[in-house]
N, C-alpha and C positions, 0 to 999 in steps of 0.2 A: 887198855895194852893190847897191844899191834896183833893183829887177824895174821896167823903166818901162812894164809895162803895168797893175801897180795904185797906187792914191794913199790914203789912211790919212786919216780925219777921225778925230779925237781929241776930245771934250770931257771938262771932269770937271765934275762934281758936287760940289754941300756937301748937305753932312748938318748937320744941326740934332740936338746931345745934349743931352737935358735937363740944365739950371743949368750949360749949355757956351757958347760963341758957335761960329758957324757956322765951318766950315772947310772947304777944299779935300776930300774922300777922293780915299784913294791908288788910287778905281777907275779904271779908264778903260774909255770906251766904243769900241770900235774897230769900222769901218764899213770893210770892203774894197768897193772898186768898180772894177773890170773896163771898161777901156777898150772891148772887145766886147759890152759889154751882158748877158755872162751871169752869172749867178749864180753866188755863190764855191763852191755847192754842184757847181756842174759838172763834168763829166769832160773829163779833156785826151782830144787829140784823140792817135793812134797805139792801138798792139798794149793788149788789153787779156791779158796770160797764162792768168788765173783764168778769164776766163769763154772763152779759144779752149779748154782744155781743159777746159771742164763742156760747149759745144758738140758737142766731141770725144765725149765720152762717152755724152750725151743722143744724139749722129747713131746710137752703137754699142748703145743699148738705148730705140732707138723700141718694141717689141714691150712695153715694160713700161708702168703706169702711172705718170707722168712729172708732179710737179707743180712752184707756182714754189716752192713752201716745199724740197721735195725740191734742186731744182740750187740753190738760195740753201744750201741746206747743203755741196752738193758745194764749192761756191767759198769756202766759210768766209766770207759775209756773211751780213745780215740781210735779210727779204724784200724790204723798202723799198729798200732799198742795192744788191740785186742788180739790182732790176725796173727802178729807175734807172740804173745802170754799164751794162744789157746794150740798154735803147733809146737811150742815147749811143752805144754801140759800133754795134749793129744797125741800127736807126732804125723795130725797130719789140719788142712787146711779147715775153717769152719764149714767151704761148699761142701769139701769131698766127706765128712763127719754129716753136715745135716743130710748131704743124698742117699749114705750109708743108712743113716736112721730112718729115711723114708723108706728103704728098701726092706730092713729089717722087720718092721710095723707092716708092711704089704706082705710081705711072708707070714708074721702069722694069721695079719686076713683069711690069707686064703686058706692060709691051715684052716682054721678053725671057724670059719664063715661059709655064709650060701651066698654074701655081695658078689655083684656082678665083678668085672673088671673096671667098670664104669663108675661103678660106683668108690670102691677102692681108690682107684688112681685118685679121684677130689679128695679122699680121708686122708690121704698124706699129701696131698701137695701137689699136684701135679694140673695140670690146667686140661690137659687133653692127657686120654687115653690114649692114643698113639707116639704120646712120649713117653711116659710108662710102660709102655710096652717097651719100647728101643730100650731105653735104660734095665728095664728086666732080661729082657735077652741078653745086653752087654754084660750086666752081673754071672747071670745063671747058665746059660746056654740054655734054657729053654722057654718058651712064651710062657706067661702066668697059669692059665689055663694047664699046660701041661703040667704044672709043677704044683697045680694045685690037687690034680690026678692023683699023681706019684708022692707027696707028701700029706695027704690030707686026713686029720685026726678026727675021733669019732668023738662031737660033742656030747657031754655028761650029761 
């Protein structure tokens, strides 16, 4: 049964061989077109279990240096395929998503623990506290200590 959302254009080519007449080649050029204007390689909507597993693993290992290549290897994909599928599933690049996860974990640690900013920066994967502070200020508009004073939750 044909998929109603796809149309197929088929063209045949003629090939000229030396000493022979032109004849239709057995090659078919197939161009898939979708009615919803997505390119042929676009990800289908829905849950991608490989990406979900990699994202869970990345959240559990934020203290390690994580690269796009490492995440792609864990998902058993090439870096380009991983980046494309990740963006289709989440709406952001792997790097942006990873930075957001690190900042969210830092927020929770600032709100619920007495750990210093240097310790928190290492726990969420930053090499130096200065880089962590700079990213935190860029995201929140206030330094980590001011954020802690304002949003501190009582520890049960």
